[in-house]
C-alpha positions as CSV (number, residue, x, y, z in Angstrom):
1,X,118.6,120.4,-1.9
2,X,116.6,118.9,-4.7
3,X,112.9,119.4,-4.3
4,X,113.4,122.1,-1.7
5,X,113.0,125.8,-2.3
6,X,115.9,128.1,-1.6
7,X,114.0,129.6,1.3
8,X,113.5,126.2,2.9
9,X,117.2,125.3,2.5
10,X,118.1,128.7,4.0
11,X,115.9,128.1,7.0
12,X,117.3,124.6,7.5
13,X,120.9,125.9,7.4
14,X,120.0,128.7,9.8
15,X,118.5,126.3,12.3
16,X,121.6,124.1,12.1
17,X,123.9,127.0,12.5
18,X,121.9,128.1,15.6
19,X,122.4,124.7,17.0
20,X,126.2,124.9,16.5
21,X,126.4,128.1,18.4
22,X,124.1,127.1,21.2
23,X,126.0,126.0,24.4
24,X,123.1,123.8,25.5
25,X,123.3,121.5,22.4
26,X,125.2,118.3,22.8
27,X,128.4,117.7,20.8
28,X,126.7,114.8,19.1
29,X,123.8,117.0,17.9
30,X,126.3,119.7,16.8
31,X,128.1,117.1,14.8
32,X,124.9,116.1,13.1
33,X,124.1,119.8,12.4
34,X,127.5,120.4,10.9
35,X,127.0,117.4,8.6
36,X,123.5,118.6,7.6
37,X,125.0,122.0,6.7
38,X,127.6,120.3,4.6
39,X,125.0,118.2,2.9
40,X,122.9,121.2,2.1
41,X,126.0,122.8,0.6
42,X,125.7,125.8,3.0
43,X,122.7,126.8,0.9
44,X,124.3,130.2,0.4
45,X,121.2,131.6,2.1
46,X,119.1,131.3,-1.0
47,X,120.6,134.4,-2.6
48,X,120.2,134.7,-6.3
49,X,122.3,137.0,-8.5
50,X,119.9,140.0,-8.1
51,X,120.1,139.8,-4.3
52,X,123.9,139.6,-4.4
53,X,124.0,142.7,-6.6
54,X,121.7,144.5,-4.2
55,X,124.0,143.7,-1.3
56,X,127.0,144.9,-3.2
57,X,125.2,148.2,-3.7
58,X,124.7,148.5,0.1
59,X,128.4,147.8,0.7
60,X,129.4,150.5,-1.8
61,X,127.0,152.9,-0.2
62,X,128.5,152.2,3.2
63,X,132.0,152.9,1.9
64,X,130.8,156.1,0.2
65,X,129.1,157.2,3.5
66,X,132.3,156.5,5.5
67,X,134.4,158.7,3.2
68,X,132.0,161.7,3.8
69,X,131.4,161.0,7.5
70,X,133.3,163.5,9.8
71,X,133.3,160.9,12.6
72,X,135.2,158.3,10.7
73,X,139.0,158.3,11.3
74,X,141.4,159.2,8.5
75,X,142.5,155.5,8.5
76,X,138.9,154.4,8.1
77,X,138.4,156.9,5.2
78,X,141.5,155.6,3.5
79,X,140.3,152.0,3.8
80,X,136.9,153.0,2.4
81,X,138.5,154.8,-0.5
82,X,140.7,151.8,-1.3
83,X,137.7,149.5,-1.3
84,X,135.9,151.8,-3.7
85,X,138.9,152.0,-6.0
86,X,139.1,148.2,-6.0
87,X,135.5,148.1,-7.2
88,X,136.0,150.8,-9.8
89,X,133.9,153.4,-8.1
């Protein structure tokens, strides 16, 4: 990934992952795409620490919303509460 921006690496991985899920791509091409993804180290989609924190906030917000939503089952609410407890919220 040296000399390549995180965005470029992310886009390359996305393209190769699309090839893997495309039924019209040959098995040989899929094999090359899998190798390319491995070589790129899966490129973790170019996320830096700030972006990961932002996503964590969205996840927590979703769990909090699930607890308050009257359309969520009791089992779903319990699961959301458990996840919030695990994260200290």
